[in-house]
N, CA, C and O atoms as a CHARMM CRD file, in Angstrom:
* protein
*
  364
    1    1 UNK  N    113.92100  59.03200  34.88700 PROA 1      0.00000
    2    1 UNK  CA   114.98100  57.69600  35.13100 PROA 1      0.00000
    3    1 UNK  C    115.46700  57.49900  36.70700 PROA 1      0.00000
    4    1 UNK  O    115.89100  58.24400  37.59100 PROA 1      0.00000
    5    2 UNK  N    115.25800  56.50800  36.61200 PROA 2      0.00000
    6    2 UNK  CA   115.97000  56.25100  37.54200 PROA 2      0.00000
    7    2 UNK  C    117.73400  55.75200  37.90300 PROA 2      0.00000
    8    2 UNK  O    118.18900  55.24400  36.87900 PROA 2      0.00000
    9    3 UNK  N    118.29700  55.76200  38.51300 PROA 3      0.00000
   10    3 UNK  CA   120.01000  55.21300  38.42800 PROA 3      0.00000
   11    3 UNK  C    120.02500  54.30800  38.19200 PROA 3      0.00000
   12    3 UNK  O    119.28300  53.42800  38.62800 PROA 3      0.00000
   13    4 UNK  N    120.99900  54.19100  37.30700 PROA 4      0.00000
   14    4 UNK  CA   121.49700  52.67600  36.88700 PROA 4      0.00000
   15    4 UNK  C    122.65800  52.37500  37.54100 PROA 4      0.00000
   16    4 UNK  O    123.69000  52.56500  36.89800 PROA 4      0.00000
   17    5 UNK  N    122.78900  51.80900  39.03800 PROA 5      0.00000
   18    5 UNK  CA   124.12100  51.29800  39.55100 PROA 5      0.00000
   19    5 UNK  C    124.60500  50.09000  39.83000 PROA 5      0.00000
   20    5 UNK  O    123.76700  49.18800  39.79500 PROA 5      0.00000
   21    6 UNK  N    125.71200  49.79000  40.10000 PROA 6      0.00000
   22    6 UNK  CA   126.07200  48.74500  40.37600 PROA 6      0.00000
   23    6 UNK  C    127.19700  48.88500  41.62600 PROA 6      0.00000
   24    6 UNK  O    127.51000  49.99800  42.04800 PROA 6      0.00000
   25    7 UNK  N    127.71000  47.77700  42.11700 PROA 7      0.00000
   26    7 UNK  CA   128.50500  47.64600  42.93100 PROA 7      0.00000
   27    7 UNK  C    129.65300  48.49000  42.77200 PROA 7      0.00000
   28    7 UNK  O    130.00200  49.39100  43.53500 PROA 7      0.00000
   29    8 UNK  N    130.39200  47.99600  41.36600 PROA 8      0.00000
   30    8 UNK  CA   131.61000  48.44500  41.14000 PROA 8      0.00000
   31    8 UNK  C    131.82300  49.89200  40.68200 PROA 8      0.00000
   32    8 UNK  O    132.96600  50.35000  40.67700 PROA 8      0.00000
   33    9 UNK  N    130.67000  50.70600  40.26000 PROA 9      0.00000
   34    9 UNK  CA   130.61100  51.95400  39.96300 PROA 9      0.00000
   35    9 UNK  C    131.65100  52.67200  40.78300 PROA 9      0.00000
   36    9 UNK  O    132.47400  53.46200  40.31900 PROA 9      0.00000
   37   10 UNK  N    131.51500  52.25600  42.28000 PROA 10     0.00000
   38   10 UNK  CA   132.39000  53.49800  43.04800 PROA 10     0.00000
   39   10 UNK  C    134.45300  53.03900  43.06200 PROA 10     0.00000
   40   10 UNK  O    135.48200  53.64700  43.35500 PROA 10     0.00000
   41   11 UNK  N    134.01300  51.32600  42.44000 PROA 11     0.00000
   42   11 UNK  CA   135.75500  50.97500  42.05500 PROA 11     0.00000
   43   11 UNK  C    136.23000  51.83800  40.73900 PROA 11     0.00000
   44   11 UNK  O    137.33200  52.37800  40.64900 PROA 11     0.00000
   45   12 UNK  N    135.03100  51.87600  39.56600 PROA 12     0.00000
   46   12 UNK  CA   135.38700  52.57500  38.41000 PROA 12     0.00000
   47   12 UNK  C    135.56600  54.22200  38.54700 PROA 12     0.00000
   48   12 UNK  O    136.36000  54.86200  37.85700 PROA 12     0.00000
   49   13 UNK  N    134.83500  54.70600  39.39400 PROA 13     0.00000
   50   13 UNK  CA   134.60500  56.09000  39.46700 PROA 13     0.00000
   51   13 UNK  C    136.56000  56.33000  40.70800 PROA 13     0.00000
   52   13 UNK  O    137.31200  57.28700  40.52500 PROA 13     0.00000
   53   14 UNK  N    136.74400  55.59100  41.40600 PROA 14     0.00000
   54   14 UNK  CA   138.48300  55.46500  41.73100 PROA 14     0.00000
   55   14 UNK  C    139.42500  55.53500  40.86200 PROA 14     0.00000
   56   14 UNK  O    140.38900  56.30100  40.87200 PROA 14     0.00000
   57   15 UNK  N    138.98900  54.23500  39.62300 PROA 15     0.00000
   58   15 UNK  CA   140.14100  54.00900  38.77700 PROA 15     0.00000
   59   15 UNK  C    140.11600  55.53700  37.89900 PROA 15     0.00000
   60   15 UNK  O    141.14900  56.00400  37.41700 PROA 15     0.00000
   61   16 UNK  N    139.04300  56.07900  37.80600 PROA 16     0.00000
   62   16 UNK  CA   138.66000  57.43400  36.39500 PROA 16     0.00000
   63   16 UNK  C    139.41200  58.43900  36.93100 PROA 16     0.00000
   64   16 UNK  O    140.20200  59.04600  36.20800 PROA 16     0.00000
   65   17 UNK  N    139.26500  58.76000  38.30800 PROA 17     0.00000
   66   17 UNK  CA   139.63800  59.76500  39.39200 PROA 17     0.00000
   67   17 UNK  C    141.45500  59.65400  39.39900 PROA 17     0.00000
   68   17 UNK  O    142.25800  60.55300  39.15200 PROA 17     0.00000
   69   18 UNK  N    141.71700  58.23200  39.77100 PROA 18     0.00000
   70   18 UNK  CA   143.46900  58.09700  38.94300 PROA 18     0.00000
   71   18 UNK  C    143.41600  58.76300  37.71900 PROA 18     0.00000
   72   18 UNK  O    143.74700  59.94800  37.74800 PROA 18     0.00000
   73   19 UNK  N    143.03400  58.22300  36.50900 PROA 19     0.00000
   74   19 UNK  CA   143.44300  58.51200  35.43300 PROA 19     0.00000
   75   19 UNK  C    143.84600  60.19900  35.13700 PROA 19     0.00000
   76   19 UNK  O    144.78900  60.63100  34.47400 PROA 19     0.00000
   77   20 UNK  N    142.58800  61.10400  36.00700 PROA 20     0.00000
   78   20 UNK  CA   142.37300  62.07300  35.95200 PROA 20     0.00000
   79   20 UNK  C    143.93300  62.84000  36.54500 PROA 20     0.00000
   80   20 UNK  O    144.63200  63.60700  35.88300 PROA 20     0.00000
   81   21 UNK  N    144.10700  62.53200  37.47600 PROA 21     0.00000
   82   21 UNK  CA   144.94600  62.97200  38.13000 PROA 21     0.00000
   83   21 UNK  C    146.46100  62.31200  37.18200 PROA 21     0.00000
   84   21 UNK  O    147.46100  62.98400  37.43600 PROA 21     0.00000
   85   22 UNK  N    146.56800  61.81600  36.75800 PROA 22     0.00000
   86   22 UNK  CA   147.61600  60.92800  36.04700 PROA 22     0.00000
   87   22 UNK  C    147.49000  62.07100  34.98900 PROA 22     0.00000
   88   22 UNK  O    148.42800  62.83300  34.75800 PROA 22     0.00000
   89   23 UNK  N    146.45800  62.13800  34.45100 PROA 23     0.00000
   90   23 UNK  CA   146.18000  63.18000  32.76600 PROA 23     0.00000
   91   23 UNK  C    146.57500  64.91100  33.23500 PROA 23     0.00000
   92   23 UNK  O    147.17500  65.64500  32.45100 PROA 23     0.00000
   93   24 UNK  N    146.15000  65.35200  34.54700 PROA 24     0.00000
   94   24 UNK  CA   146.84000  66.52000  34.93900 PROA 24     0.00000
   95   24 UNK  C    148.28800  66.75100  35.19100 PROA 24     0.00000
   96   24 UNK  O    148.91400  67.80400  35.06600 PROA 24     0.00000
   97   25 UNK  N    148.66900  65.69000  35.53200 PROA 25     0.00000
   98   25 UNK  CA   149.93400  65.23100  35.98200 PROA 25     0.00000
   99   25 UNK  C    151.26600  65.33600  34.56300 PROA 25     0.00000
  100   25 UNK  O    152.47000  65.58800  34.61000 PROA 25     0.00000
  101   26 UNK  N    150.27100  64.98700  33.32800 PROA 26     0.00000
  102   26 UNK  CA   151.16300  64.99800  31.94200 PROA 26     0.00000
  103   26 UNK  C    151.02200  65.99400  31.41300 PROA 26     0.00000
  104   26 UNK  O    151.84400  66.36000  30.57200 PROA 26     0.00000
  105   27 UNK  N    149.68000  66.92400  31.81300 PROA 27     0.00000
  106   27 UNK  CA   149.81200  68.37000  30.97700 PROA 27     0.00000
  107   27 UNK  C    150.45300  69.53100  31.79000 PROA 27     0.00000
  108   27 UNK  O    150.59800  70.67300  31.35300 PROA 27     0.00000
  109   28 UNK  N    150.83800  69.07800  33.08600 PROA 28     0.00000
  110   28 UNK  CA   151.95600  69.91100  33.85300 PROA 28     0.00000
  111   28 UNK  C    153.29900  69.73900  33.06100 PROA 28     0.00000
  112   28 UNK  O    153.99800  70.51100  32.40400 PROA 28     0.00000
  113   29 UNK  N    153.35600  68.69600  33.32200 PROA 29     0.00000
  114   29 UNK  CA   154.94300  68.04100  32.32500 PROA 29     0.00000
  115   29 UNK  C    155.20500  68.39100  31.25200 PROA 29     0.00000
  116   29 UNK  O    156.35900  68.71000  30.96500 PROA 29     0.00000
  117   30 UNK  N    154.21200  68.42700  30.37600 PROA 30     0.00000
  118   30 UNK  CA   154.11800  68.87200  29.13200 PROA 30     0.00000
  119   30 UNK  C    154.56200  70.53500  29.10500 PROA 30     0.00000
  120   30 UNK  O    155.39000  70.99700  28.32000 PROA 30     0.00000
  121   31 UNK  N    153.70800  71.44300  30.29900 PROA 31     0.00000
  122   31 UNK  CA   154.24100  72.16500  30.39900 PROA 31     0.00000
  123   31 UNK  C    155.41500  73.30100  30.61400 PROA 31     0.00000
  124   31 UNK  O    155.64800  74.42100  30.15900 PROA 31     0.00000
  125   32 UNK  N    156.18900  72.16200  31.80600 PROA 32     0.00000
  126   32 UNK  CA   157.09000  72.69500  32.18500 PROA 32     0.00000
  127   32 UNK  C    158.66200  71.88400  31.44500 PROA 32     0.00000
  128   32 UNK  O    159.84000  72.03700  31.76800 PROA 32     0.00000
  129   33 UNK  N    158.06200  71.06000  30.41700 PROA 33     0.00000
  130   33 UNK  CA   159.21000  71.00400  29.55700 PROA 33     0.00000
  131   33 UNK  C    159.91200  69.53300  30.12700 PROA 33     0.00000
  132   33 UNK  O    161.13000  69.43600  30.27300 PROA 33     0.00000
  133   34 UNK  N    159.43300  68.96600  30.27800 PROA 34     0.00000
  134   34 UNK  CA   159.69300  67.30000  30.89700 PROA 34     0.00000
  135   34 UNK  C    160.25600  66.76300  29.41700 PROA 34     0.00000
  136   34 UNK  O    160.11200  67.31500  28.32500 PROA 34     0.00000
  137   35 UNK  N    160.96700  65.46800  29.73900 PROA 35     0.00000
  138   35 UNK  CA   161.70600  64.76000  28.53700 PROA 35     0.00000
  139   35 UNK  C    160.31900  63.80900  28.44800 PROA 35     0.00000
  140   35 UNK  O    159.63200  63.28400  29.32400 PROA 35     0.00000
  141   36 UNK  N    160.22800  63.83300  26.94500 PROA 36     0.00000
  142   36 UNK  CA   159.52600  62.58200  26.48200 PROA 36     0.00000
  143   36 UNK  C    159.05500  61.01100  26.95600 PROA 36     0.00000
  144   36 UNK  O    157.94800  60.47300  26.98800 PROA 36     0.00000
  145   37 UNK  N    160.27900  60.58300  27.27200 PROA 37     0.00000
  146   37 UNK  CA   159.91700  59.49900  28.05500 PROA 37     0.00000
  147   37 UNK  C    159.21600  59.07800  29.38500 PROA 37     0.00000
  148   37 UNK  O    158.70100  58.00800  29.70700 PROA 37     0.00000
  149   38 UNK  N    159.38400  60.46900  30.17300 PROA 38     0.00000
  150   38 UNK  CA   158.09900  60.59500  31.45100 PROA 38     0.00000
  151   38 UNK  C    157.17000  60.89400  30.72300 PROA 38     0.00000
  152   38 UNK  O    156.24000  60.10100  30.87200 PROA 38     0.00000
  153   39 UNK  N    156.96600  61.68000  29.98500 PROA 39     0.00000
  154   39 UNK  CA   155.42300  61.71700  29.58600 PROA 39     0.00000
  155   39 UNK  C    154.36000  60.52900  29.12900 PROA 39     0.00000
  156   39 UNK  O    153.17000  60.26900  29.31000 PROA 39     0.00000
  157   40 UNK  N    155.80400  59.80900  28.23800 PROA 40     0.00000
  158   40 UNK  CA   155.19700  58.35900  27.65100 PROA 40     0.00000
  159   40 UNK  C    155.17400  57.51600  28.93000 PROA 40     0.00000
  160   40 UNK  O    154.83800  56.35900  28.67800 PROA 40     0.00000
  161   41 UNK  N    155.41200  57.72700  30.14100 PROA 41     0.00000
  162   41 UNK  CA   155.47800  56.84200  31.16400 PROA 41     0.00000
  163   41 UNK  C    154.17200  56.91500  31.86100 PROA 41     0.00000
  164   41 UNK  O    153.65900  55.90700  32.34700 PROA 41     0.00000
  165   42 UNK  N    153.50600  58.34100  31.93200 PROA 42     0.00000
  166   42 UNK  CA   152.72000  59.26300  32.68500 PROA 42     0.00000
  167   42 UNK  C    151.54600  58.91900  31.76000 PROA 42     0.00000
  168   42 UNK  O    150.59900  58.28400  32.22300 PROA 42     0.00000
  169   43 UNK  N    151.55600  59.21700  30.77000 PROA 43     0.00000
  170   43 UNK  CA   150.39000  58.40700  29.92500 PROA 43     0.00000
  171   43 UNK  C    150.28600  57.15000  29.33600 PROA 43     0.00000
  172   43 UNK  O    149.36600  57.10800  28.51800 PROA 43     0.00000
  173   44 UNK  N    150.95700  56.02700  29.47500 PROA 44     0.00000
  174   44 UNK  CA   150.93100  54.44700  29.54400 PROA 44     0.00000
  175   44 UNK  C    150.01000  54.45300  30.71100 PROA 44     0.00000
  176   44 UNK  O    148.87600  53.97400  30.70400 PROA 44     0.00000
  177   45 UNK  N    150.68600  55.12500  31.86800 PROA 45     0.00000
  178   45 UNK  CA   149.26400  55.31700  33.25600 PROA 45     0.00000
  179   45 UNK  C    148.05300  55.29300  33.24400 PROA 45     0.00000
  180   45 UNK  O    147.26100  54.44100  33.64900 PROA 45     0.00000
  181   46 UNK  N    147.85300  56.65900  32.56600 PROA 46     0.00000
  182   46 UNK  CA   146.47700  57.10800  32.15000 PROA 46     0.00000
  183   46 UNK  C    145.37700  56.07100  31.47400 PROA 46     0.00000
  184   46 UNK  O    144.20300  55.75800  31.66700 PROA 46     0.00000
  185   47 UNK  N    146.58600  55.67700  30.45000 PROA 47     0.00000
  186   47 UNK  CA   145.79700  54.56900  29.17100 PROA 47     0.00000
  187   47 UNK  C    145.63900  53.39400  30.20600 PROA 47     0.00000
  188   47 UNK  O    144.53400  52.88600  30.39800 PROA 47     0.00000
  189   48 UNK  N    146.50200  53.07400  30.71100 PROA 48     0.00000
  190   48 UNK  CA   145.78700  52.02100  32.10600 PROA 48     0.00000
  191   48 UNK  C    144.65200  51.71000  33.16100 PROA 48     0.00000
  192   48 UNK  O    143.90500  50.77600  33.45100 PROA 48     0.00000
  193   49 UNK  N    144.92600  52.99800  33.57800 PROA 49     0.00000
  194   49 UNK  CA   143.27100  53.39800  34.63300 PROA 49     0.00000
  195   49 UNK  C    142.22100  53.08200  33.56900 PROA 49     0.00000
  196   49 UNK  O    141.34200  52.23200  33.71500 PROA 49     0.00000
  197   50 UNK  N    142.41000  53.92000  32.37700 PROA 50     0.00000
  198   50 UNK  CA   140.76300  54.08800  31.96100 PROA 50     0.00000
  199   50 UNK  C    140.38800  52.76900  31.35800 PROA 50     0.00000
  200   50 UNK  O    139.23300  52.34400  31.32100 PROA 50     0.00000
  201   51 UNK  N    141.70300  51.99900  30.77100 PROA 51     0.00000
  202   51 UNK  CA   141.10500  50.67800  30.34400 PROA 51     0.00000
  203   51 UNK  C    141.12600  49.58300  31.47500 PROA 51     0.00000
  204   51 UNK  O    140.75900  48.44100  31.19900 PROA 51     0.00000
  205   52 UNK  N    141.44700  49.83100  32.43700 PROA 52     0.00000
  206   52 UNK  CA   141.09300  48.56600  33.78900 PROA 52     0.00000
  207   52 UNK  C    139.51800  49.64400  33.74600 PROA 52     0.00000
  208   52 UNK  O    138.65000  48.95500  33.21100 PROA 52     0.00000
  209   53 UNK  N    139.08100  50.70800  34.03900 PROA 53     0.00000
  210   53 UNK  CA   137.99300  51.19500  34.27000 PROA 53     0.00000
  211   53 UNK  C    136.86600  50.44900  32.87700 PROA 53     0.00000
  212   53 UNK  O    135.82300  49.81600  33.04000 PROA 53     0.00000
  213   54 UNK  N    137.30400  50.68300  32.04400 PROA 54     0.00000
  214   54 UNK  CA   135.83100  50.04200  30.88100 PROA 54     0.00000
  215   54 UNK  C    136.11400  48.57400  31.10000 PROA 54     0.00000
  216   54 UNK  O    135.20100  47.74800  31.11700 PROA 54     0.00000
  217   55 UNK  N    137.40600  48.25000  31.27100 PROA 55     0.00000
  218   55 UNK  CA   136.97100  46.45900  31.38800 PROA 55     0.00000
  219   55 UNK  C    135.88300  46.12500  32.60400 PROA 55     0.00000
  220   55 UNK  O    134.92500  45.36000  32.49300 PROA 55     0.00000
  221   56 UNK  N    136.29900  46.96600  33.92500 PROA 56     0.00000
  222   56 UNK  CA   135.58800  46.61000  35.04000 PROA 56     0.00000
  223   56 UNK  C    133.87900  46.81500  34.46100 PROA 56     0.00000
  224   56 UNK  O    133.14400  45.85100  34.24600 PROA 56     0.00000
  225   57 UNK  N    133.45200  48.29700  34.27000 PROA 57     0.00000
  226   57 UNK  CA   132.24300  48.27600  33.56000 PROA 57     0.00000
  227   57 UNK  C    131.71400  47.50000  32.67800 PROA 57     0.00000
  228   57 UNK  O    130.54600  47.14400  32.83100 PROA 57     0.00000
  229   58 UNK  N    132.45500  47.07900  31.58300 PROA 58     0.00000
  230   58 UNK  CA   132.08900  45.82000  30.77100 PROA 58     0.00000
  231   58 UNK  C    131.64300  44.71600  31.42700 PROA 58     0.00000
  232   58 UNK  O    130.46400  44.37600  31.32400 PROA 58     0.00000
  233   59 UNK  N    132.57900  43.98600  32.22100 PROA 59     0.00000
  234   59 UNK  CA   132.02400  42.73400  32.79700 PROA 59     0.00000
  235   59 UNK  C    131.38500  42.63500  34.44600 PROA 59     0.00000
  236   59 UNK  O    131.15900  41.58800  35.05400 PROA 59     0.00000
  237   60 UNK  N    131.18800  43.95300  34.92100 PROA 60     0.00000
  238   60 UNK  CA   129.94300  43.74100  35.60600 PROA 60     0.00000
  239   60 UNK  C    128.50300  44.17100  34.48400 PROA 60     0.00000
  240   60 UNK  O    127.41500  43.60300  34.57000 PROA 60     0.00000
  241   61 UNK  N    128.74100  45.00000  33.73000 PROA 61     0.00000
  242   61 UNK  CA   127.15400  44.94300  32.97300 PROA 61     0.00000
  243   61 UNK  C    126.83700  43.54000  32.39200 PROA 61     0.00000
  244   61 UNK  O    125.69800  43.07700  32.33300 PROA 61     0.00000
  245   62 UNK  N    128.11300  42.82800  31.91000 PROA 62     0.00000
  246   62 UNK  CA   127.56200  41.34400  31.07900 PROA 62     0.00000
  247   62 UNK  C    127.02300  40.71700  32.51500 PROA 62     0.00000
  248   62 UNK  O    125.88200  40.26500  32.60700 PROA 62     0.00000
  249   63 UNK  N    127.95800  40.73300  33.63600 PROA 63     0.00000
  250   63 UNK  CA   127.55600  39.98700  34.71200 PROA 63     0.00000
  251   63 UNK  C    125.87800  40.28000  35.33900 PROA 63     0.00000
  252   63 UNK  O    125.08800  39.33600  35.34400 PROA 63     0.00000
  253   64 UNK  N    125.55500  41.32200  35.72500 PROA 64     0.00000
  254   64 UNK  CA   124.42600  41.75700  36.07700 PROA 64     0.00000
  255   64 UNK  C    123.20900  41.85100  34.91600 PROA 64     0.00000
  256   64 UNK  O    122.27700  41.04600  34.93300 PROA 64     0.00000
  257   65 UNK  N    123.30400  42.81200  34.00700 PROA 65     0.00000
  258   65 UNK  CA   122.47700  42.90500  32.94700 PROA 65     0.00000
  259   65 UNK  C    122.03000  41.62400  31.50600 PROA 65     0.00000
  260   65 UNK  O    121.16900  41.41300  30.65300 PROA 65     0.00000
  261   66 UNK  N    123.02800  41.19800  31.92500 PROA 66     0.00000
  262   66 UNK  CA   122.76000  39.88800  30.76900 PROA 66     0.00000
  263   66 UNK  C    122.08600  39.09500  31.63300 PROA 66     0.00000
  264   66 UNK  O    121.17600  38.42000  31.15300 PROA 66     0.00000
  265   67 UNK  N    122.32100  39.00800  32.84500 PROA 67     0.00000
  266   67 UNK  CA   121.65900  37.79100  33.56600 PROA 67     0.00000
  267   67 UNK  C    119.80300  38.23500  33.55100 PROA 67     0.00000
  268   67 UNK  O    118.87800  37.47500  33.26500 PROA 67     0.00000
  269   68 UNK  N    119.70800  39.87900  34.01200 PROA 68     0.00000
  270   68 UNK  CA   118.40500  40.02700  34.02500 PROA 68     0.00000
  271   68 UNK  C    117.57900  39.78000  32.37700 PROA 68     0.00000
  272   68 UNK  O    116.41600  39.40700  32.22500 PROA 68     0.00000
  273   69 UNK  N    118.58800  40.11600  31.27000 PROA 69     0.00000
  274   69 UNK  CA   117.69400  40.24700  30.24300 PROA 69     0.00000
  275   69 UNK  C    117.61200  38.47000  29.86400 PROA 69     0.00000
  276   69 UNK  O    116.54800  38.11000  29.36100 PROA 69     0.00000
  277   70 UNK  N    118.38700  37.68800  30.02900 PROA 70     0.00000
  278   70 UNK  CA   118.15000  36.27500  29.63400 PROA 70     0.00000
  279   70 UNK  C    117.18600  35.62100  30.21700 PROA 70     0.00000
  280   70 UNK  O    116.46300  34.83300  29.60800 PROA 70     0.00000
  281   71 UNK  N    117.04900  35.96900  31.85200 PROA 71     0.00000
  282   71 UNK  CA   116.45100  34.76600  32.66500 PROA 71     0.00000
  283   71 UNK  C    116.55300  33.56800  33.06400 PROA 71     0.00000
  284   71 UNK  O    117.59800  32.95600  32.84200 PROA 71     0.00000
  285   72 UNK  N    115.60000  33.02900  33.67200 PROA 72     0.00000
  286   72 UNK  CA   116.08300  31.26500  33.72600 PROA 72     0.00000
  287   72 UNK  C    116.80400  30.72200  32.50800 PROA 72     0.00000
  288   72 UNK  O    116.49400  31.46200  31.57500 PROA 72     0.00000
  289   73 UNK  N    117.53000  29.87700  32.13600 PROA 73     0.00000
  290   73 UNK  CA   118.14000  29.08000  31.56200 PROA 73     0.00000
  291   73 UNK  C    118.00100  27.77300  31.67200 PROA 73     0.00000
  292   73 UNK  O    117.60800  27.29000  32.73300 PROA 73     0.00000
  293   74 UNK  N    118.33300  26.91900  30.48300 PROA 74     0.00000
  294   74 UNK  CA   118.62900  25.41100  30.86100 PROA 74     0.00000
  295   74 UNK  C    119.85300  25.25100  30.66300 PROA 74     0.00000
  296   74 UNK  O    120.52900  25.98900  29.94700 PROA 74     0.00000
  297   75 UNK  N    120.37500  24.02000  31.43100 PROA 75     0.00000
  298   75 UNK  CA   122.13800  23.95000  31.76500 PROA 75     0.00000
  299   75 UNK  C    122.63900  24.24300  30.56200 PROA 75     0.00000
  300   75 UNK  O    123.40600  25.20100  30.65200 PROA 75     0.00000
  301   76 UNK  N    122.52000  23.77100  29.31600 PROA 76     0.00000
  302   76 UNK  CA   123.04600  23.97100  27.99700 PROA 76     0.00000
  303   76 UNK  C    123.39900  25.35900  27.68900 PROA 76     0.00000
  304   76 UNK  O    124.53500  25.60100  27.28100 PROA 76     0.00000
  305   77 UNK  N    122.25200  26.60500  27.89800 PROA 77     0.00000
  306   77 UNK  CA   122.27000  27.41400  27.74000 PROA 77     0.00000
  307   77 UNK  C    123.04500  28.56600  28.47200 PROA 77     0.00000
  308   77 UNK  O    123.70000  29.52400  28.06300 PROA 77     0.00000
  309   78 UNK  N    122.57800  27.90600  30.21400 PROA 78     0.00000
  310   78 UNK  CA   123.42700  28.32500  30.86300 PROA 78     0.00000
  311   78 UNK  C    125.22000  28.49700  30.68800 PROA 78     0.00000
  312   78 UNK  O    125.99100  29.45100  30.78700 PROA 78     0.00000
  313   79 UNK  N    125.35700  27.21200  30.41800 PROA 79     0.00000
  314   79 UNK  CA   126.84400  27.43900  29.88600 PROA 79     0.00000
  315   79 UNK  C    127.52300  27.98600  28.92000 PROA 79     0.00000
  316   79 UNK  O    128.75400  27.95300  28.89500 PROA 79     0.00000
  317   80 UNK  N    126.65100  28.66900  27.82500 PROA 80     0.00000
  318   80 UNK  CA   127.24500  29.30300  27.00100 PROA 80     0.00000
  319   80 UNK  C    127.04400  30.45300  27.38400 PROA 80     0.00000
  320   80 UNK  O    127.77500  31.28300  26.84400 PROA 80     0.00000
  321   81 UNK  N    126.37600  30.81100  28.06700 PROA 81     0.00000
  322   81 UNK  CA   126.23400  32.25300  28.74600 PROA 81     0.00000
  323   81 UNK  C    127.09500  32.66900  29.83400 PROA 81     0.00000
  324   81 UNK  O    127.23200  33.78200  30.34100 PROA 81     0.00000
  325   82 UNK  N    127.64900  31.56000  30.09400 PROA 82     0.00000
  326   82 UNK  CA   129.09200  31.61600  31.46900 PROA 82     0.00000
  327   82 UNK  C    130.23400  31.75100  30.73500 PROA 82     0.00000
  328   82 UNK  O    131.06200  32.64700  30.89900 PROA 82     0.00000
  329   83 UNK  N    130.30100  30.70200  29.77000 PROA 83     0.00000
  330   83 UNK  CA   131.51600  31.11700  28.63500 PROA 83     0.00000
  331   83 UNK  C    131.49300  32.28200  27.84600 PROA 83     0.00000
  332   83 UNK  O    132.56100  32.63200  27.34500 PROA 83     0.00000
  333   84 UNK  N    130.25000  33.10100  27.59300 PROA 84     0.00000
  334   84 UNK  CA   130.30600  34.27500  26.79200 PROA 84     0.00000
  335   84 UNK  C    131.34200  35.38100  27.78800 PROA 84     0.00000
  336   84 UNK  O    132.28500  36.14600  27.58700 PROA 84     0.00000
  337   85 UNK  N    130.45000  34.88800  29.02600 PROA 85     0.00000
  338   85 UNK  CA   131.04200  36.39600  30.36900 PROA 85     0.00000
  339   85 UNK  C    132.19000  35.78700  30.83500 PROA 85     0.00000
  340   85 UNK  O    132.81600  36.52000  31.60100 PROA 85     0.00000
  341   86 UNK  N    132.87800  34.29100  30.57000 PROA 86     0.00000
  342   86 UNK  CA   134.08300  34.49200  30.79400 PROA 86     0.00000
  343   86 UNK  C    135.17900  34.93600  29.73700 PROA 86     0.00000
  344   86 UNK  O    136.15000  35.54400  30.18500 PROA 86     0.00000
  345   87 UNK  N    135.12400  34.73100  28.61400 PROA 87     0.00000
  346   87 UNK  CA   136.12000  34.78700  27.38800 PROA 87     0.00000
  347   87 UNK  C    135.91500  36.44800  27.50100 PROA 87     0.00000
  348   87 UNK  O    137.01100  36.88000  27.14300 PROA 87     0.00000
  349   88 UNK  N    135.28800  37.28700  27.73400 PROA 88     0.00000
  350   88 UNK  CA   135.54500  38.42000  27.45300 PROA 88     0.00000
  351   88 UNK  C    135.85200  39.07000  28.85100 PROA 88     0.00000
  352   88 UNK  O    135.50900  40.21800  29.13200 PROA 88     0.00000
  353   89 UNK  N    136.55100  38.20300  29.72800 PROA 89     0.00000
  354   89 UNK  CA   138.00700  39.02600  30.64300 PROA 89     0.00000
  355   89 UNK  C    138.91500  38.89300  29.79300 PROA 89     0.00000
  356   89 UNK  O    139.94600  39.39300  30.24200 PROA 89     0.00000
  357   90 UNK  N    139.09500  38.35900  28.51800 PROA 90     0.00000
  358   90 UNK  CA   140.51200  38.51200  27.74800 PROA 90     0.00000
  359   90 UNK  C    140.50100  39.58700  26.88200 PROA 90     0.00000
  360   90 UNK  O    141.33100  39.65000  25.97400 PROA 90     0.00000
  361   91 UNK  N    139.65000  40.45300  27.05200 PROA 91     0.00000
  362   91 UNK  CA   139.14900  41.51000  26.10300 PROA 91     0.00000
  363   91 UNK  C    140.43600  42.37300  26.30600 PROA 91     0.00000
  364   91 UNK  O    140.56200  43.44300  25.71100 PROA 91     0.00000
């Protein structure tokens, strides 16, 4: 099996490593008895980093893999695909 890679994969890895760092910080904070407000703020950072990584991955997949799957299209069909790709950015 060949590797499946896109340009954004390195960006996604950076985001996930950032989330990993935040998560390690949360664990240390819990173990040291830090206030719940501090924990919640760090958990929000973890959640945001993962959400951004997921969004980037899905949009990249749609931009590249969908194009490969559908091939050449007429202008009406192209417009529909382009609208689909655009609307996913609001997920």
